[in-house]
FIBADREN-401405 format. One record per residue: residue number from 1; residue in one letter; chain; x, z, y of N, C-alpha, C in turn. Coordinates in steps of 0.05 Angstrom, whole numbers. Example, Ala and Ser with C-alpha at 12.3 -4.5 7.8 and 13.67 -1.06 7.14 Angstrom:
[1, a, A, [264, 156, -114], [246, 156, -90], [264, 156, -66]]
[2, s, A, [257, 142, -45], [273, 143, -21], [258, 157, 1]]
This chain:
[1, m, A, [393, 33, -95], [384, 12, -113], [354, 10, -113]]
[2, m, A, [343, -13, -111], [314, -17, -109], [302, -21, -137]]
[3, d, A, [280, -7, -142], [266, -10, -168], [253, -37, -169]]
[4, n, A, [252, -49, -192], [238, -75, -196], [218, -71, -219]]
[5, i, A, [192, -72, -213], [172, -68, -233], [151, -90, -232]]
[6, l, A, [138, -94, -254], [116, -112, -256], [91, -95, -253]]
[7, v, A, [72, -103, -235], [47, -88, -233], [24, -104, -244]]
[8, r, A, [7, -89, -258], [-17, -102, -270], [-41, -87, -259]]
[9, n, A, [-60, -101, -246], [-83, -89, -233], [-105, -86, -254]]
[10, l, A, [-111, -60, -260], [-133, -54, -279], [-159, -45, -264]]
[11, t, A, [-161, -51, -238], [-185, -46, -224], [-203, -71, -224]]
[12, p, A, [-228, -69, -218], [-245, -93, -219], [-243, -111, -195]]
[13, h, A, [-226, -104, -176], [-224, -119, -151], [-195, -123, -143]]
[14, e, A, [-191, -142, -125], [-165, -147, -114], [-155, -123, -99]]
[15, v, A, [-130, -116, -101], [-117, -95, -86], [-100, -108, -65]]
[16, n, A, [-106, -105, -39], [-91, -118, -18], [-71, -97, -7]]
[17, l, A, [-46, -102, -13], [-24, -84, -4], [-13, -95, 22]]
[18, r, A, [-18, -79, 43], [-9, -87, 70], [17, -74, 77]]
[19, y, A, [37, -90, 84], [64, -80, 91], [77, -99, 110]]
[20, d, A, [93, -88, 129], [108, -104, 148], [93, -128, 159]]
[21, d, A, [68, -123, 169], [51, -144, 180], [45, -167, 160]]
[22, d, A, [46, -161, 135], [41, -180, 114], [22, -168, 93]]
[23, v, A, [10, -184, 76], [-8, -174, 56], [-2, -188, 30]]
[24, i, A, [1, -173, 9], [3, -184, -18], [-21, -176, -33]]
[25, a, A, [-34, -196, -46], [-59, -191, -61], [-51, -188, -91]]
[26, i, A, [-58, -165, -102], [-54, -160, -130], [-81, -165, -144]]
[27, c, A, [-83, -188, -157], [-108, -196, -169], [-115, -179, -194]]
[28, p, A, [-141, -176, -199], [-149, -161, -223], [-140, -175, -248]]
[29, s, A, [-133, -160, -268], [-124, -172, -294], [-147, -180, -312]]
[30, g, A, [-171, -170, -306], [-193, -176, -324], [-197, -154, -344]]
[31, y, A, [-178, -135, -346], [-181, -112, -364], [-185, -88, -346]]
[32, c, A, [-208, -75, -350], [-216, -54, -330], [-227, -30, -344]]
[33, p, A, [-209, -10, -351], [-219, 15, -362], [-236, 30, -342]]
[34, r, A, [-258, 41, -352], [-276, 57, -336], [-277, 85, -347]]
[35, v, A, [-282, 105, -329], [-285, 132, -338], [-314, 135, -348]]
[36, v, A, [-316, 146, -371], [-343, 152, -382], [-345, 182, -388]]
[37, m, A, [-368, 192, -383], [-373, 221, -388], [-380, 224, -417]]
[38, p, A, [-368, 243, -431], [-376, 249, -458], [-403, 264, -457]]
[39, d, A, [-414, 269, -480], [-438, 286, -481], [-431, 314, -470]]
[40, v, A, [-446, 322, -450], [-441, 348, -438], [-467, 363, -436]]
[41, t, A, [-465, 388, -429], [-489, 405, -425], [-503, 397, -400]]
[42, e, A, [-529, 393, -401], [-545, 386, -378], [-567, 407, -375]]
[43, r, A, [-575, 412, -350], [-598, 429, -345], [-615, 417, -323]]
[44, p, A, [-641, 419, -325], [-658, 408, -304], [-656, 426, -279]]
[45, t, A, [-653, 413, -256], [-649, 428, -231], [-666, 415, -210]]
[46, r, A, [-680, 432, -194], [-696, 421, -172], [-677, 418, -148]]
[47, i, A, [-676, 393, -137], [-660, 388, -113], [-678, 382, -90]]
[48, v, A, [-669, 388, -66], [-683, 382, -41], [-663, 369, -23]]
[49, t, A, [-671, 345, -12], [-653, 331, 6], [-657, 342, 35]]
[50, e, A, [-638, 335, 52], [-641, 343, 80], [-666, 332, 93]]
[51, q, A, [-676, 310, 82], [-700, 297, 93], [-726, 310, 82]]
[52, g, A, [-722, 330, 63], [-745, 344, 53], [-756, 333, 26]]
[53, d, A, [-744, 312, 16], [-753, 301, -10], [-744, 320, -32]]
[54, e, A, [-761, 322, -53], [-755, 340, -75], [-757, 325, -102]]
[55, a, A, [-741, 333, -121], [-742, 322, -148], [-729, 341, -168]]
[56, v, A, [-737, 339, -193], [-723, 353, -214], [-706, 333, -228]]
[57, v, A, [-680, 338, -228], [-660, 319, -240], [-642, 335, -259]]
[58, p, A, [-631, 321, -279], [-611, 334, -296], [-585, 337, -281]]
[59, v, A, [-573, 361, -283], [-546, 366, -272], [-528, 372, -296]]
[60, a, A, [-506, 356, -298], [-488, 358, -321], [-466, 378, -315]]
[61, d, A, [-458, 393, -334], [-435, 411, -332], [-410, 396, -341]]
[62, v, A, [-397, 382, -322], [-375, 364, -329], [-351, 380, -339]]
[63, a, A, [-350, 406, -333], [-328, 422, -343], [-330, 426, -374]]
[64, s, A, [-353, 420, -385], [-357, 423, -414], [-347, 399, -430]]
[65, g, A, [-338, 378, -417], [-329, 355, -431], [-303, 344, -420]]
[66, q, A, [-290, 327, -436], [-265, 314, -428], [-271, 285, -420]]
[67, l, A, [-260, 277, -396], [-264, 250, -387], [-252, 231, -407]]
[68, q, A, [-265, 208, -411], [-255, 188, -430], [-254, 161, -416]]
[69, l, A, [-238, 143, -427], [-236, 116, -416], [-246, 96, -436]]
[70, d, A, [-262, 77, -426], [-273, 55, -442], [-271, 29, -427]]
[71, p, A, [-256, 10, -436], [-237, 11, -458], [-213, 29, -451]]
[72, p, A, [-197, 37, -471], [-174, 54, -466], [-153, 39, -450]]
[73, l, A, [-134, 54, -438], [-112, 41, -425], [-95, 27, -445]]
[74, p, A, [-82, 4, -437], [-64, -9, -456], [-39, 9, -460]]
[75, a, A, [-25, 4, -482], [-1, 19, -488], [19, 15, -466]]
[76, p, A, [35, 36, -460], [56, 33, -440], [76, 11, -449]]
[77, a, A, [87, -3, -429], [107, -24, -434], [130, -21, -415]]
[78, p, A, [154, -25, -423], [178, -21, -406], [176, -39, -381]]
[79, g, A, [181, -27, -357], [181, -42, -332], [154, -50, -321]]
[80, v, A, [132, -41, -334], [105, -48, -325], [91, -23, -315]]
[81, r, A, [79, -25, -292], [62, -4, -280], [34, -14, -278]]
[82, l, A, [15, 3, -283], [-14, -4, -282], [-27, 8, -257]]
[83, v, A, [-39, -10, -241], [-54, -1, -217], [-82, 6, -226]]
[84, v, A, [-90, 31, -222], [-116, 41, -230], [-128, 57, -207]]
[85, s, A, [-154, 64, -210], [-167, 82, -190], [-157, 110, -194]]
[86, r, A, [-161, 127, -174], [-154, 155, -177], [-170, 169, -199]]
[87, l, A, [-194, 161, -203], [-211, 173, -224], [-200, 166, -252]]
[88, v, A, [-192, 141, -256], [-180, 133, -281], [-154, 148, -285]]
[89, a, A, [-138, 150, -264], [-113, 165, -267], [-118, 195, -274]]
[90, a, A, [-139, 206, -263], [-146, 234, -269], [-154, 238, -298]]
[91, a, A, [-165, 217, -310], [-173, 218, -338], [-149, 214, -357]]
[92, a, A, [-126, 206, -346], [-102, 201, -363], [-77, 215, -351]]
[93, p, A, [-78, 242, -348], [-57, 256, -334], [-30, 255, -348]]
[94, d, A, [-30, 247, -374], [-5, 246, -389], [10, 220, -385]]
[95, r, A, [-3, 200, -373], [10, 174, -370], [28, 174, -345]]
[96, e, A, [52, 163, -349], [72, 162, -328], [76, 134, -317]]
[97, d, A, [59, 115, -326], [62, 87, -317], [39, 79, -298]]
[98, l, A, [25, 98, -287], [2, 91, -270], [9, 92, -240]]
[99, l, A, [-3, 75, -225], [-1, 75, -195], [-30, 73, -184]]
[100, v, A, [-34, 85, -161], [-60, 84, -148], [-56, 74, -119]]
[101, p, A, [-76, 59, -109], [-75, 52, -80], [-74, 77, -63]]
[102, d, A, [-58, 76, -42], [-54, 100, -25], [-53, 91, 4]]
[103, k, A, [-59, 109, 22], [-61, 103, 51], [-79, 80, 55]]
[104, l, A, [-105, 84, 48], [-125, 63, 49], [-129, 53, 78]]
[105, v, A, [-134, 27, 80], [-140, 14, 105], [-169, 6, 105]]
[106, r, A, [-184, 14, 126], [-213, 8, 127], [-220, -9, 151]]
[107, d, A, [-242, -24, 148], [-252, -41, 170], [-269, -23, 188]]
[108, q, A, [-282, -36, 208], [-298, -21, 228], [-322, -7, 215]]
[109, l, A, [-331, -17, 192], [-354, -6, 179], [-346, 16, 158]]
[110, g, A, [-320, 20, 156], [-311, 41, 137], [-305, 31, 109]]
[111, h, A, [-308, 4, 105], [-303, -7, 78], [-273, -10, 74]]
[112, v, A, [-263, -3, 50], [-235, -6, 44], [-228, -36, 42]]
[113, v, A, [-208, -44, 57], [-199, -72, 57], [-170, -75, 47]]
[114, g, A, [-157, -53, 42], [-130, -54, 32], [-117, -27, 31]]
[115, c, A, [-92, -26, 26], [-77, -1, 26], [-49, -7, 36]]
[116, e, A, [-35, 14, 45], [-8, 11, 57], [14, 15, 36]]
[117, r, A, [6, 27, 13], [26, 32, -7], [12, 39, -33]]
[118, l, A, [28, 39, -55], [19, 49, -81], [32, 76, -85]]
[119, a, A, [19, 93, -100], [29, 120, -104], [28, 128, -134]]
[120, v, A, [47, 144, -142], [46, 156, -169], [26, 179, -167]]
[121, p, A, [6, 179, -185], [-16, 198, -182], [-11, 226, -195]]
[122, t, A, [9, 240, -184], [14, 266, -194], [-6, 286, -183]]
[123, g, A, [-16, 303, -200], [-35, 323, -191], [-61, 313, -181]]
[124, v, A, [-70, 290, -192], [-95, 278, -183], [-118, 296, -189]]
């Protein structure tokens, strides 16, 4: 038996799902949760690039804070799956209604132009 679900794209861009020599475009819904960092411990750190440039920049201890979403994910709805980025999925590990683009397809310059499937983000 084949599952039948409604997908809602919560990314800021179209998700082009490529299958069987065809493409279906999943348009953005206009609602786009973003991961925001809470207040975390920072310490000034001197960095040096491979090109020899130097700077003192703040380095945050992300382990000291919990990732948050702004705006929050909408409430789960029966038969509806939400397409989100892997980072958004990582910030909501308790949600069972999320899907992420998987098996990314890239152009000659390395830019993502689509995906071959959607995946349930377990263990993101």
